[in-house]
C-alpha positions in Angstrom: 24.7 33.2 6.9 24.6 34.3 3.3 22.8 32.2 0.7 25.0 29.6 -1.0 26.6 30.7 -4.3 25.0 29.8 -7.6 22.0 28.1 -6.0 19.4 30.7 -6.8 17.3 28.3 -8.9 17.4 25.6 -6.2 16.4 28.0 -3.5 13.6 29.4 -5.6 12.2 25.9 -6.0 12.5 25.3 -2.3 10.7 28.6 -1.5 7.9 27.7 -3.9 7.5 24.3 -2.3 7.3 25.9 1.2 4.7 28.4 -0.1 2.7 25.7 -1.7 2.7 23.7 1.6 1.5 26.9 3.4 -1.5 26.9 1.0 -2.2 23.2 1.9 -0.6 21.9 -1.3 2.0 19.4 -0.3 5.3 19.2 -2.2 8.2 16.8 -2.5 11.7 18.1 -3.3 14.6 15.7 -3.9 18.0 17.3 -3.9 20.3 14.8 -5.8 24.0 15.1 -6.3 27.4 13.6 -5.5 29.2 14.0 -2.2 30.2 17.5 -1.3 28.2 19.3 -4.0 26.2 21.3 -1.4 23.1 19.2 -0.6 23.4 19.6 3.1 23.8 23.4 2.8 20.5 23.5 0.7 18.7 21.4 3.3 19.9 23.8 6.0 18.8 26.8 3.9 15.4 25.1 3.5 15.0 24.7 7.3 15.9 28.4 7.9 13.3 29.5 5.3 10.7 27.2 6.9 11.5 28.6 10.4 10.9 32.1 9.1 7.5 31.0 7.8 6.5 29.4 11.1 6.7 25.7 10.0 6.9 22.8 12.3 10.1 21.0 11.5 11.2 17.3 11.6 14.6 16.3 10.5 16.8 13.3 10.2 20.2 12.3 8.7 20.8 8.9 7.1 23.7 7.0 8.5 25.5 4.0 7.0 25.5 2.1 10.3 21.8 2.8 11.0 20.8 1.6 7.5 20.4 -1.9 9.0 18.2 -0.7 11.8 14.4 -0.8 11.2 12.7 2.6 11.1 16.0 4.3 12.1 15.4 7.6 10.2 11.7 7.8 11.3 12.7 7.2 14.9 15.4 9.8 14.6 12.9 12.4 13.5 10.5 11.6 16.3 13.1 11.3 19.0 14.7 14.5 18.0 11.4 16.3 18.4 11.0 14.9 21.9 14.6 14.7 23.3 15.0 18.4 24.1 12.0 18.4 26.4 11.5 16.9 29.9 8.9 16.6 32.7 5.3 17.4 32.0 6.0 19.0 28.6 7.7 15.8 27.4 4.8 13.7 28.7 2.3 16.0 26.9 4.3 15.7 23.6 4.4 11.9 24.0 0.6 11.9 24.4 0.3 13.4 21.0 1.4 12.5 17.4 5.0 11.8 18.5 4.0 9.2 21.0 1.6 7.8 18.4 4.5 7.4 16.0 6.7 5.6 18.6 3.8 3.3 19.5 3.2 2.5 15.8 6.9 1.5 15.4 6.9 -0.6 18.6 3.7 -2.4 17.6 5.2 -3.1 14.1 8.2 -4.8 15.7 5.8 -7.4 17.3 4.4 -8.6 14.0 6.7 -9.4 11.0 3.9 -9.6 8.5 3.5 -7.6 5.3 0.0 -6.6 6.3 1.4 -5.1 9.5 3.9 -3.1 7.5 1.0 -1.6 5.5 -0.8 -0.7 8.7 2.3 0.9 10.2 2.9 3.0 7.1 -0.7 4.2 7.3 -0.4 5.0 11.1 2.8 7.0 10.5 1.0 8.9 7.7 -1.6 9.9 10.2 1.1 11.1 12.5 2.3 13.4 9.7 -1.3 14.6 9.1 -1.8 15.4 12.8 1.6 17.2 13.1 0.6 19.4 10.1 -2.9 20.1 11.4 -2.1 23.3 13.3 0.8 24.7 11.2 2.6 23.7 8.0 5.2 20.9 8.4 8.7 20.6 6.9 10.3 17.1 6.9 13.9 17.0 5.8 16.1 13.9 5.4 19.7 14.5 4.5 22.0 11.7 3.2 18.9 9.6 2.4 21.1 7.2 0.4 22.1 5.8 3.9 18.5 5.7 5.3 17.1 2.4 6.3 14.7 0.7 3.9 11.6 0.9 6.1 12.0 4.6 6.6 12.5 5.1 2.8 9.3 3.2 2.3 7.5 5.6 4.5 8.9 8.6 2.7 7.5 7.1 -0.6 4.2 6.3 1.1 4.0 9.9 2.3 5.1 11.4 -1.0 2.2 9.7 -2.8 -0.4 11.1 -0.3 1.0 14.6 0.3 -0.9 16.6 -2.4 -3.6 18.1 -0.2 -1.6 18.3 3.1 0.4 21.3 4.3 3.6 19.4 4.2 6.9 19.9 2.4 9.1 16.9 2.2 12.7 17.6 1.3 15.1 14.7 0.7 18.8 15.1 -0.1 20.6 12.1 -1.6 23.3 10.9 -3.8 22.1 9.4 -7.1 20.2 6.1 -6.6 22.1 2.9 -7.3 19.2 1.5 -9.2 16.0 2.6 -10.9 13.7 0.4 -8.8 14.3 1.2 -5.1 12.5 3.6 -2.8 14.7 6.5 -3.7 14.0 6.1 -7.4 10.3 5.9 -6.6 10.5 9.0 -4.5 11.8 11.0 -7.5 8.6 10.2 -9.5 6.4 12.6 -7.4 9.2 15.1 -6.7 10.6 18.4 -7.9 14.1 17.0 -8.6 17.0 19.5 -8.0 20.4 18.7 -9.4 22.9 21.2 -8.0 25.7 21.8 -10.5 29.4 22.3 -9.7 30.5 25.8 -8.9 31.9 27.9 -11.8 35.4 29.3 -11.6 33.9 32.8 -10.8 31.9 31.4 -7.9 34.9 29.5 -6.5 36.9 32.7 -6.7 34.3 34.5 -4.7 34.2 31.7 -2.2 38.0 31.2 -1.6 39.7 34.2 -3.1 43.3 34.0 -4.4 45.2 34.3 -7.6 43.2 33.5 -10.7 45.6 30.7 -11.7 45.3 29.1 -8.3 41.5 29.3 -8.5 41.6 27.7 -11.9 43.8 24.9 -10.6 41.5 24.4 -7.6 38.5 24.3 -9.8 40.1 21.7 -12.1 41.2 19.5 -9.1 37.9 19.7 -7.3 35.6 19.6 -10.3 33.8 22.7 -8.8 32.8 20.6 -5.8 32.3 23.1 -2.9 33.4 20.7 -0.1 36.4 19.3 -1.9 37.5 22.8 -2.8 37.4 23.7 0.9 39.5 20.7 1.8 42.1 21.6 -0.9 42.3 25.1 0.5 42.8 23.8 4.0 45.6 21.5 2.8 47.3 24.3 1.0 47.2 26.4 4.2 48.6 23.6 6.2 51.5 23.3 3.7 52.1 27.0 3.9 51.2 27.6 0.3 49.5 31.0 -0.2 46.4 31.3 -2.4 47.4 34.6 -3.8 50.8 33.2 -5.2 50.5 32.0 -8.8 53.2 29.4 -8.1 50.8 27.6 -5.7 48.8 26.6 -8.8 51.4 24.0 -9.7 51.2 22.4 -6.2 47.5 22.0 -6.4 47.9 19.2 -8.9 50.1 17.2 -6.6 47.3 16.8 -4.0 46.1 13.2 -4.5 43.0 11.2 -3.5 44.1 11.0 0.2 43.9 14.7 0.5 40.7 14.6 2.6 42.2 12.2 5.2 45.5 14.0 5.2 44.0 17.5 5.5 41.7 16.6 8.3 43.6 14.0 10.4 47.1 13.8 9.1 48.5 16.2 11.7 46.4 15.3 14.7 47.5 13.4 17.8 47.2 9.6 17.7 44.4 9.5 20.3 42.4 12.0 18.2 42.8 9.9 15.1 41.8 6.8 17.0 38.7 8.5 18.4 37.7 9.6 14.9 38.0 6.0 13.7 35.8 4.8 16.6 33.2 7.5 15.9 33.2 6.6 12.2 32.5 2.9 13.0 29.9 3.6 15.6 27.9 5.9 13.3 26.5 9.4 13.4 25.0 9.3 16.9 28.1 8.0 18.7 28.2 8.3 22.4 31.5 10.1 23.3 32.3 7.8 26.3 31.5 4.6 24.3 33.7 5.9 21.4 36.5 6.7 23.8 36.3 3.2 25.3 36.3 1.6 21.8 39.3 3.7 20.8 41.1 3.2 24.1 41.5 6.9 24.5 42.7 8.0 27.9 42.2 11.8 27.5 38.7 12.2 25.9 38.4 16.0 26.3 41.8 16.6 24.6 41.0 14.3 21.7 37.6 15.8 21.2 39.0 19.3 21.3 41.6 18.4 18.7 39.0 17.0 16.4 36.6 20.0 16.7 39.5 22.4 16.3 40.5 20.6 13.1 36.9 20.9 11.8 36.5 17.1 11.8 33.8 16.6 14.5 30.8 18.6 15.8 30.2 18.1 19.5 27.0 18.1 21.4 25.0 15.3 23.0 26.7 13.0 20.4 29.8 13.2 18.3 29.1 13.9 14.6 31.4 14.4 11.6 31.2 17.8 9.9 30.6 16.1 6.6 30.0 12.4 5.5 32.9 12.7 3.1 35.2 13.1 6.1 33.8 10.1 7.8 34.2 8.0 4.6 37.8 9.2 4.4 38.4 8.1 8.0 36.9 4.7 7.4 39.0 4.3 4.2 42.1 5.2 6.2 41.4 2.6 8.8 41.7 -0.4 6.4 39.5 -3.5 6.4 41.2 -5.4 9.3 41.1 -2.4 11.7 37.5 -1.7 10.8 36.5 -5.3 11.5 38.3 -5.2 14.8 36.5 -2.0 15.8 33.1 -3.5 14.8 33.8 -6.6 16.9 34.6 -4.4 19.9 31.6 -2.3 19.3 29.3 -5.4 19.1 30.7 -6.6 22.4 30.4 -3.2 24.1 26.8 -2.8 22.9 25.9 -6.3 24.0 27.2 -5.6 27.5 25.2 -2.4 27.7 22.0 -4.3 26.6 21.6 -2.3 23.4 18.8 -3.4 21.0 19.5 -6.4 18.9 19.4 -4.5 15.6 22.1 -2.1 16.8 24.4 -4.9 17.9 23.7 -6.9 14.7 24.7 -3.9 12.6 28.2 -4.3 13.9 28.2 -8.1 14.0 27.8 -8.4 10.2 31.0 -6.5 9.8 32.9 -8.3 12.6 34.9 -11.6 12.4 32.9 -14.8 12.9 32.7 -15.9 16.5 32.8 -12.3 17.9 29.8 -13.1 20.3 28.9 -16.6 21.5 25.2 -15.8 20.9 25.7 -14.0 17.6 23.2 -16.2 15.8 20.5 -15.3 18.3 21.2 -11.6 18.1 21.2 -11.7 14.3 17.9 -13.7 14.2 16.2 -11.2 16.5 17.4 -8.3 14.5 16.2 -10.0 11.3 12.7 -10.4 12.7 12.5 -6.7 13.4 13.7 -5.9 9.9 11.2 -8.2 8.3 8.4 -6.5 10.3 9.7 -3.2 8.8 9.5 -4.6 5.3 13.3 -5.0 4.7 13.8 -8.6 3.7 17.1 -7.8 2.0 18.9 -6.7 5.1 17.1 -9.4 7.1 18.3 -12.1 4.7 21.9 -10.7 5.1 21.7 -11.0 8.9 20.2 -14.5 8.7 22.9 -15.6 6.2 25.5 -14.6 8.7 23.5 -16.3 11.5 23.6 -19.5 9.5 27.3 -19.1 9.1 27.6 -18.8 12.9 25.4 -21.8 13.5 25.3 -24.0 10.3 23.5 -27.0 11.9 20.5 -25.0 13.1 17.6 -26.0 10.8 15.3 -23.4 12.3 17.7 -20.6 11.4 18.0 -22.0 7.9 14.2 -22.1 7.6 14.0 -18.4 8.6 16.6 -17.5 6.0 14.7 -19.4 3.4 11.4 -17.5 4.2 13.3 -14.2 4.2 14.8 -15.0 0.8 11.4 -16.1 -0.5 9.9 -12.7 0.6 12.9 -11.0 -1.1 12.1 -12.8 -4.3 15.3 -14.9 -4.4 13.5 -18.1 -5.1 16.6 -20.1 -6.1 18.4 -19.7 -2.7 15.1 -19.7 -0.8 14.3 -23.1 -2.2 17.8 -24.5 -1.4 17.6 -23.4 2.3 14.0 -24.4 2.8 14.5 -27.9 1.4 17.6 -28.3 3.6 15.6 -27.0 6.6 12.7 -29.4 5.9 15.1 -32.3 6.1 16.2 -31.2 9.6 12.7 -30.3 10.7 9.8 -32.5 9.6 7.6 -29.4 9.5 4.7 -29.3 7.0 4.8 -25.5 6.9 8.4 -25.7 5.7 7.5 -28.1 3.0 4.7 -25.8 1.9 7.1 -22.8 2.0 9.6 -24.8 -0.2 6.8 -25.5 -2.6 6.1 -21.7 -2.8 9.7 -21.3 -3.8 9.3 -24.0 -6.4 6.2 -22.3 -7.8 8.2 -19.0 -8.1 11.0 -20.9 -9.9 9.2 -23.4 -12.0 5.6 -22.5 -11.8 2.5 -23.9 -9.9 2.6 -27.2 -11.7 6.0 -28.1 -10.3 4.9 -27.0 -6.8 1.8 -29.2 -7.2 4.0 -32.3 -8.0 6.3 -31.5 -5.1 3.4 -31.3 -2.7 1.7 -34.4 -4.0 4.9 -36.4 -3.3 5.1 -34.9 0.2 1.5 -35.7 1.0 2.0 -39.4 -0.1 4.8 -39.7 2.4 2.8 -38.4 5.3 0.1 -40.0 7.5 -3.3 -38.4 8.0 -3.4 -35.5 10.5 -3.1 -31.8 10.8 0.3 -31.8 9.3 -1.0 -33.5 6.1 -4.0 -31.2 6.0 -1.7 -28.2 5.9 -0.1 -29.6 2.8 -3.5 -30.4 1.3 -4.6 -26.8 1.8 -1.5 -25.5 0.1 -2.0 -27.9 -2.7 -5.5 -26.6 -3.2 -4.2 -23.0 -3.3 -1.7 -23.8 -6.0 -4.3 -25.7 -8.1 -6.6 -22.7 -8.0 -4.0 -20.8 -10.1 -4.2 -23.3 -13.0 -7.2 -23.5 -15.3 -6.3 -27.0 -16.4 -6.2 -28.2 -12.8 -9.8 -26.9 -12.1 -11.5 -30.2 -12.5 -8.9 -32.1 -10.4 -9.1 -29.3 -7.8 -12.8 -29.6 -7.7 -12.7 -33.3 -7.1 -9.9 -32.8 -4.5 -11.8 -30.1 -2.6 -15.1 -32.0 -2.7 -13.5 -34.5 -0.4 -13.3 -31.9 2.3 -16.9 -30.7 2.1 -17.6 -32.2 5.5 -14.9 -30.3 7.4 -16.1 -28.3 10.4 -13.9 -25.3 9.8 -12.3 -25.6 13.2 -8.7 -24.9 12.1 -7.1 -22.4 9.7 -6.3 -25.2 7.2 -9.8 -26.4 7.3 -11.1 -22.9 6.8 -8.8 -22.4 3.8 -10.0 -25.6 2.2 -13.7 -24.7 2.8 -13.1 -21.2 1.5 -11.6 -22.5 -1.7 -14.5 -25.1 -2.0 -17.1 -22.3 -1.7 -15.3 -20.3 -4.4 -15.2 -23.4 -6.6 -18.9 -24.0 -6.0 -19.8 -20.5 -7.0 -17.7 -20.6 -10.2 -18.9 -24.1 -11.2 -22.6 -23.4 -10.3 -23.1 -25.9 -7.5 -26.4 -25.7 -5.6 -26.4 -22.3 -3.8 -27.5 -23.6 -0.4 -24.6 -26.0 -0.4 -22.2 -23.2 -1.3 -23.7 -21.0 1.4 -23.3 -23.7 4.0 -19.7 -24.3 3.0 -18.8 -20.5 3.0 -20.5 -20.1 6.4 -18.3 -22.9 7.9 -15.2 -21.4 6.3 -16.0 -17.9 7.8 -16.5 -19.6 11.1 -18.1 -16.6 12.8 -15.1 -14.4 12.4 -12.4 -17.0 12.8 -11.4 -16.9 9.1 -11.0 -13.1 9.3 -8.8 -13.6 12.3 -6.7 -16.1 10.3 -6.2 -13.4 7.7 -4.4 -11.1 10.1 -0.9 -10.4 8.8 -1.5 -11.7 5.3 -3.0 -9.9 2.3 -3.3 -13.2 0.5 -5.3 -14.7 3.4 -7.6 -11.7 3.4 -8.2 -12.2 -0.3 -9.3 -15.8 0.6 -11.6 -14.4 3.3 -13.1 -12.0 0.7 -13.6 -14.7 -1.9 -15.5 -16.9 0.6 -17.6 -14.0 1.7 -18.5 -13.2 -2.0 -19.5 -16.8 -2.5 -21.9 -16.6 0.5 -23.4 -13.3 -0.7 -23.8 -14.7 -4.2 -25.8 -17.5 -2.6 -28.1 -14.8 -1.0 -26.6 -15.4 2.5 -26.7 -11.6 3.2 -27.5 -11.7 6.9 -24.4 -13.7 7.9 -22.4 -11.6 5.5 -23.6 -8.4 7.0 -22.4 -9.4 10.5 -19.0 -10.6 9.0 -18.5 -7.3 7.2 -19.3 -5.2 10.2 -16.9 -7.2 12.3 -14.2 -6.7 9.7 -15.0 -2.9 9.4 -14.5 -2.4 13.1 -11.2 -4.3 12.9 -9.9 -2.3 10.0 -11.1 1.0 11.4 -9.2 0.3 14.6 -5.9 -0.7 13.0 -6.0 -1.3 9.2 -4.3 -0.5 6.0 -5.8 1.1 2.9 -5.8 -2.2 1.1 -7.6 -3.9 3.9 -10.1 -1.1 4.0 -10.7 -1.5 0.2 -11.2 -5.3 0.7 -13.9 -4.7 3.3 -15.4 -1.9 1.1 -15.5 -4.4 -1.8 -17.4 -6.9 0.4 -19.8 -4.2 1.5 -20.5 -2.9 -2.0 -21.2 -6.5 -3.2 -23.6 -6.9 -0.2 -25.4 -3.6 -1.0 -25.6 -4.5 -4.7 -27.1 -7.8 -3.7 -29.7 -6.0 -1.6 -30.3 -3.2 -4.1 -28.9 -0.2 -2.2 -27.1 1.5 -5.1 -26.3 4.7 -3.2 -24.3 2.6 -0.7 -22.7 0.7 -3.6 -21.6 4.0 -5.1 -20.2 5.2 -1.8 -18.3 2.0 -1.0 -16.9 1.8 -4.6 -15.7 5.4 -4.5 -14.2 4.9 -1.0 -12.3 1.7 -2.1 -10.9 3.4 -5.2 -9.7 6.4 -3.2 -8.1 4.2 -0.6 -5.9 2.3 -3.1 -5.4 5.2 -5.5 -1.7 5.5 -4.5 -1.0 1.8 -3.9 1.5 -0.1 -6.1 -0.4 -1.9 -8.9 0.1 -5.5 -7.6 -2.5 -8.1 -8.6 -4.6 -7.7 -5.4 -4.8 -3.9 -5.9 -5.7 -4.2 -9.6 -8.4 -6.7 -8.6 -9.8 -4.4 -6.0 -9.8 -1.5 -8.5 -11.5 -3.7 -11.1 -14.3 -4.7 -8.7 -14.8 -1.2 -7.5 -14.9 0.1 -11.1 -17.4 -2.6 -12.0 -19.8 -1.6 -9.4 -19.2 2.1 -9.9 -20.5 1.5 -13.5 -23.6 -0.3 -12.2 -24.3 2.7 -9.9 -23.7 5.3 -12.7 -26.0 3.4 -15.1 -28.8 3.2 -12.4 -28.5 7.0 -12.1 -28.8 7.2 -15.9 -25.3 8.7 -16.2 -23.8 6.8 -19.1 -20.9 9.3 -19.5 -19.8 8.7 -15.9 -20.0 4.9 -16.5 -17.8 5.2 -19.5 -15.4 7.4 -17.6 -15.0 4.8 -14.9 -14.1 2.1 -17.4 -11.8 4.5 -19.3 -9.9 5.4 -16.1 -9.3 1.7 -15.3 -8.3 0.8 -18.8 -5.9 3.7 -19.0 -4.2 2.8 -15.7 -4.0 -1.0 -16.3 -3.7 -1.5 -20.1 -0.7 -3.8 -19.6 -1.8 -5.5 -16.4 -1.9 -9.3 -16.1 -5.4 -10.6 -16.4 -7.2 -11.3 -13.1 -10.7 -12.7 -12.6 -12.4 -9.4 -11.7 -11.0 -7.9 -14.9 -12.9 -10.6 -16.8 -16.2 -9.4 -15.3 -15.6 -5.9 -16.7 -16.6 -7.1 -20.1 -20.2 -7.3 -18.8 -20.3 -3.6 -17.8 -18.6 -2.6 -21.1 -21.5 -4.5 -22.8 -24.1 -2.7 -20.6 -22.6 0.7 -21.5 -22.7 -0.2 -25.2 -26.3 -1.1 -24.8 -27.0 2.2 -23.1 -25.3 4.0 -26.0 -27.4 2.0 -28.6 -24.4 0.0 -29.9 -25.7 -3.6 -30.0 -22.9 -5.0 -32.0 -20.3 -3.7 -29.5 -22.4 -5.0 -26.7 -22.5 -8.5 -28.2 -18.8 -8.4 -28.8 -18.0 -7.6 -25.2 -20.4 -10.2 -23.9 -18.7 -12.8 -26.1 -15.3 -11.7 -24.9 -16.5 -12.4 -21.3 -17.9 -15.7 -22.4 -14.6 -16.8 -24.0 -12.5 -15.6 -21.1 -14.7 -17.5 -18.6 -14.6 -20.7 -20.7 -10.8 -20.5 -20.8 -10.8 -20.9 -17.0 -13.8 -23.2 -16.8 -16.2 -21.0 -14.9 -19.7 -19.8 -15.5 -21.1 -18.1 -12.4 -24.7 -16.8 -12.9 -24.2 -13.7 -10.7 -22.4 -11.8 -13.4 -24.0 -13.3 -16.5 -22.6 -12.6 -20.0 -25.8 -14.0 -21.5 -27.9 -11.1 -20.2 -26.3 -8.3 -22.2 -25.8 -10.8 -25.1 -29.6 -11.5 -25.1 -30.5 -7.8 -25.1 -28.0 -7.2 -27.9 -29.4 -10.1 -30.0 -32.9 -8.6 -29.6 -31.8 -5.2 -30.8 -30.1 -6.9 -33.8 -33.4 -8.8 -34.6 -31.7 -12.2 -33.8 -34.8 -13.5 -32.0 -33.8 -17.2 -32.1 -30.3 -16.5 -30.7 -31.9 -14.3 -27.9 -34.3 -17.0 -26.9 -31.5 -19.6 -26.9 -29.2 -17.5 -24.7 -32.0 -16.5 -22.3 -33.1 -20.1 -21.9 -29.5 -21.1 -21.1 -29.4 -18.4 -18.4 -32.6 -19.7 -16.8 -31.0 -23.2 -16.8 -27.8 -22.0 -15.2 -29.8 -19.9 -12.7 -32.1 -22.8 -11.7 -29.0 -25.0 -11.3 -27.6 -22.4 -8.9 -31.0 -22.0 -7.2 -30.7 -18.5 -5.6 -33.9 -16.6 -5.9 -32.1 -13.4 -7.1 -30.6 -15.2 -10.2 -33.7 -17.3 -10.9 -35.9 -14.2 -10.8 -33.6 -12.1 -13.0 -33.2 -15.0 -15.5 -36.9 -15.4 -15.8 -37.3 -11.7 -16.6 -34.5 -12.0 -19.2 -36.4 -14.9 -20.8 -39.6 -12.9 -20.8 -38.0 -10.4 -23.1 -36.9 -13.1 -25.6 -40.2 -15.0 -25.4 -43.1 -12.6 -26.0 -45.7 -15.4 -26.1 -45.0 -16.3 -22.4 -44.0 -12.8 -21.3 -46.8 -12.3 -18.7 -46.4 -15.7 -17.2 -42.6 -15.5 -17.0 -42.8 -12.0 -15.4 -45.4 -13.1 -12.9 -43.2 -16.0 -11.9 -40.1 -13.7 -11.8 -41.9 -11.3 -9.3 -43.1 -14.2 -7.2 -39.5 -15.7 -7.0 -37.9 -12.3 -6.3 -40.3 -11.6 -3.4 -38.1 -14.2 -1.6 -34.8 -12.6 -2.7 -32.8 -9.9 -0.8 -32.6 -7.9 -4.0 -35.1 -5.1 -3.9 -33.7 -3.7 -7.2 -34.2 -6.9 -9.1 -37.7 -7.1 -7.8 -38.3 -3.5 -8.9 -37.0 -4.3 -12.4 -39.4 -7.2 -12.8 -42.3 -5.1 -11.4 -41.7 -2.4 -14.0 -41.5 -5.0 -16.8 -44.7 -6.7 -15.5 -46.5 -3.4 -15.3 -45.5 -2.6 -18.9 -46.5 -6.0 -20.1 -49.9 -5.7 -18.4 -50.4 -2.3 -20.0 -49.6 -3.8 -23.5 -52.0 -6.6 -22.7 -54.7 -3.9 -22.1 -54.9 -4.9 -18.4 -54.5 -1.2 -17.4 -55.9 -1.5 -13.9 -53.7 -4.5 -13.1 -50.7 -2.6 -14.4 -50.9 0.2 -11.9 -50.1 -1.6 -8.7 -46.7 -3.1 -9.8 -45.7 0.2 -11.4 -46.5 2.2 -8.2 -44.6 -0.3 -6.1 -41.7 -0.3 -8.6 -41.5 3.5 -8.3 -41.2 3.3 -4.5 -38.7 0.5 -4.6 -36.6 2.1 -7.3 -36.5 5.3 -5.2 -35.4 3.4 -2.1 -32.7 1.6 -4.2 -31.4 4.8 -5.7 -32.1 3.9 -9.3 -33.3 7.1 -11.0 -33.2 5.4 -14.4 -35.6 2.6 -13.3 -37.8 5.1 -11.5 -38.1 7.2 -14.6 -39.1 4.1 -16.6 -41.8 3.3 -14.1 -43.1 6.8 -14.1 -43.3 6.9 -17.9 -45.1 3.6 -17.9 -47.8 5.1 -15.5 -48.0 8.2 -17.6 -48.7 6.0 -20.6 -51.7 4.7 -18.6 -53.0 8.2 -18.2 -51.8 8.6 -14.6 -49.9 11.6 -13.5 -47.4 10.3 -10.8 -45.4 13.0 -9.0 -42.0 13.4 -10.7 -39.1 13.2 -8.3 -37.5 16.6 -7.7 -34.0 16.4 -6.3 -33.9 18.7 -3.3 -32.1 19.0 -0.1 -30.4 15.9 1.2 -31.5 13.9 -1.9 -29.2 16.2 -3.9 -26.1 14.8 -2.1 -24.0 12.2 -3.8 -23.6 8.9 -1.9 -20.2 9.8 -0.6 -21.4 13.3 0.5 -24.3 11.7 2.3 -22.0 9.4 4.1 -19.8 12.3 5.3 -22.8 14.3 6.2 -24.3 11.5 8.3 -21.0 11.1 10.2 -20.6 14.8 10.7 -24.2 15.1 11.9 -23.5 12.3 14.4 -20.9 14.5 16.0 -17.7 13.1 14.4 -14.8 15.5 13.9 -13.3 15.9 10.5 -10.2 13.9 11.6 -12.4 11.0 12.8 -14.4 11.0 9.6 -11.2 10.9 7.6 -9.8 8.1 9.6 -12.9 6.0 9.3 -13.1 6.5 5.5 -9.4 6.3 4.8 -9.2 9.8 3.2 -7.5 13.0 4.3 -9.1 15.6 6.5 -8.9 18.0 3.5 -11.1 15.6 1.5 -13.6 15.7 4.3 -13.4 19.4 4.5 -14.1 19.7 0.7 -17.0 17.3 1.0 -18.5 19.3 3.8 -18.1 22.6 1.8 -20.1 21.1 -1.1 -22.7 19.6 1.3 -23.3 23.0 3.0 -23.8 24.6 -0.4 -26.2 22.0 -1.6 -28.2 22.1 1.6 -28.2 25.8 1.9 -26.9 25.8 5.5 -24.0 27.6 7.2 -22.3 24.7 8.9 -22.4 21.4 10.7 -24.7 22.7 13.4 -27.6 22.6 11.0 -26.8 19.2 9.5 -28.8 17.0 11.9 -31.9 19.1 11.4 -31.7 19.1 7.6 -30.9 15.4 7.3 -33.6 14.3 9.7 
C-alpha cells in the first residue's frame, strides 16, 4: 500500500515519535481532524511503520455504544492481544502483563471509590511499563472521541508518565467538544497533527478524471478523502463517467444523503436491516445476534451484499469500513426505529446474561419499561462506571433508573451521590434531600450537607447539620452527623473556637468506630494547633489511629487518608515516634501492595516528618524527593499541592543541613513557580518559615523577619500557633542580626512559654536554646538545661545543635576543657543525622580550642545522595530494578539512571559489588 497523499509531514512526525520511543524516549501523538479526513489511514500507516521496527503493538477503536462501558477501550486493547491465542500460550500470556491488566480492571469494579480509581490507573501504567520492557511498544487508539471516560483517563495518566519509557502513544480523534475533558488534556503533552484537506492536484491523482470533474468533486467534498470516495462511488452507480466534463454539473446535485444512498440505497432490504442492527449494536457486533435483531433470514447473503458494497468488514465481528458510514446508517434509521432496535438489543443481551453495562448502554436509548428490572441493571452499571471514574455517565444511568422506579429512595440517594461526585451540587442536593425523607439515614443527611456546602459554603452546611442533630436522639446515627459537623467546622477559621469546644466533648471516646476515630483525629489536630498539653494530644491521636483501624477507614477515600495523616502528624509532633513508626510501616506495606502515587506521597510525608523529628536528615531528603517525584504529574488539587508544599518544606530543611543554600532556594522557587495562583492551604503557610531560614543563610535579616511575620499573620488569621514550626525562631535570629536585642528576647521568651505549654521535650529544648541566644547573661544555664531536656527527646539533631551551642558558650567562658566533650559528641551526632553544616560548625569550634579533629572526607558510600543510597540498599538486598521502581513509585529507567551514578561514585562495575562496598 502506497503512502497516503499529502501526508509527508504527518508521517515524518510519526516516524520521529517511533524512533524516539526506540531510544527510550516516550512520545504522544494526537491526530485530530473531522470525519473522513484520513486519521484512520495515518493510524494504519503508524502501525505498519512500528511493525517494521519490531514494536509490540496494542490497538483499540472507540465506539459510540461502548463509550458507556467502563474501561471499554483498555479492555479492547488487552483482549485483542490475547484473543488470537489459545491453550498453553494463552495461559502464559494471561500470566503476564495482559492478565495483570484484566485483574486490575476486575478489582476496580469491586470498589467504586476515587482512591481505587487512582490505584487502577497506576496498576495499568505498570502493565504498559512491563509490556515495553523487552521491546518498544506502540499503543494506538482510533476514534478516541468515542472512547469511554475511564480509558481516556488512563491515556492521560500514561501520557504524563511516558517520557522515559520506550512507548509511542498515537491517538486519533475528532476535535474535542470542550477544553477541559481528557482529550483536551491529552493534547497538552502531545505532538498534535492536524491533517489538512487534500488539494485539487492530490484529489486528481487519487481519483483521476476530467479536471472540471475533479474541481467539482473537490468543492463538494471540501478535499475530504473519504467523502470524495463516496461521491466517486455514487457517480459510478449513476453511470456518470469521471472523464466526461459534463459530469461536473451533476456533482453539485449530490446532497447530504449521499453517503447513505451510495452505500445502502441499492442493497436488498435484509442487508439494509442488518446494517441498521450492526450500527445499533456497536463496532464489535456478533453476526448472529445482529441477524436476530434485524430479523434477517439469510445472514450469509446479507453479509455478502454489505461487504461487496464496501459497507462492512467481516471477521470474528461485523465492523463498518468507516464510522461515517455507520453514522449515515443510524441517521437513516430515524429515532423511533433506533429506539426499537435498542430495546430489542437490551432484551437480547439480558437473555444472554451479558454484563450490566452492555445492557444498560442500550436501555438508556430504549423506551421506558423495556425491561422489568431496568432500574437494577442501570444501578449496577452505574456502580461500575463510578468505580472507573465516570460519574457523568453513571449519573445519566441513575437518572434513567429513577425514571423507571421513581419511588425508590435508595436509587435517588445513589443518583444524588453520583451528581455530587460529578460536581452538580444543585441537583445532588435536591435528590439527596428527597432520599433522606424516604430513608432516615444519617449518611444521606451528611451527603446532602456536602451538597449544601458546595452550593452555599460550609456555614450553610453547618446550620443544616445542627438542625438535623437536634432532631435525632443519641446514638451512632447522631455521632455520624457530629463527625461531619466537625469536619465542616474545620474549614472555617471563625468556627475554630466553637469547633474546639464541640470536639472537647468527645475527648473520652474510645475510637471503636470510624466516626469516633474521625472525631478523635480532628481533636488531635485541634490540640496540636491550639497548643494543648502534648501528652493529651498524643493519647487522643493514638486512640484515633486505633492500631491501624483509622488507616483501614481511609481505604477508598483520599480525604479520609488526609485525616489519617493529620492525626499521625499530631502524634509525632507530640514526640510519639514509636507508635507512629509502626503506623507508617503498616501503611507503607499497604501502599506498596496496592496503592496510588498520592497515597505513596502521603505515607512518604508521614515518614519524612518522623525522620525529621528523630533527626535523620538523609532519610528526610530521600522521602521528600520520593514524594515530589510520585505526585509530579498529578493534577494540582488541594491535597496534591499540600503534599508538594510539605515535601518542599522538608527538602529545604535537608538542603540547609547539607549547607546547600542554592538548592534550598531552588526547591522553594520550583514550588512557587508551579503554584503561584494556588488557593492557600495550611502547609503553604509553613513555607514562610523556610523562606525565612534561607534569607538568614543568605545574610538578609530584613527579608527573614518579613517572612517570619508573614507566617505569624497567616497563622493568626486561622487561630493557630503550633510550636513545632515556630515563626518566632527565625524572627528572633533576624532581630539579633538587626541589633534589636529587646525584640529578640521578647520573641524567644514567648517561644519558651508556648513550648512549655505544649510540653514536648523537643520543642522545650529547642526553645531554651533560642532564648539562650537572646539572653547572653543566662546563656550557659539555658543551654545546659536545653541539653538536659533534649536528652529525653527523640530528636538527635536538636540535641546536637544544643551541644554545639553549649560547647561554643563554654569556650567563650574560658572553660576550654568542659567545651570539648559536648563538641566531640555533637560532631558524632551531626554526622549520624546527616548535617554537614552543623558538623562543620562543631569542628571549627574544636579547632578554635586548638584541637585538630579529623575533617570529614566524603568517600565511597558517603558520597551517595539519600535517594541513591536508598536505591543502592535495595539493589544490594537483591531487588530487581522493576521491584525497586514499584516500591519507590518511579520508573525502571529512573532506577537504572540512579544505579549508573551509584556505580560511578563507588568505582564498581555493577550490582554484584554493591553489598561489599555498602557493608
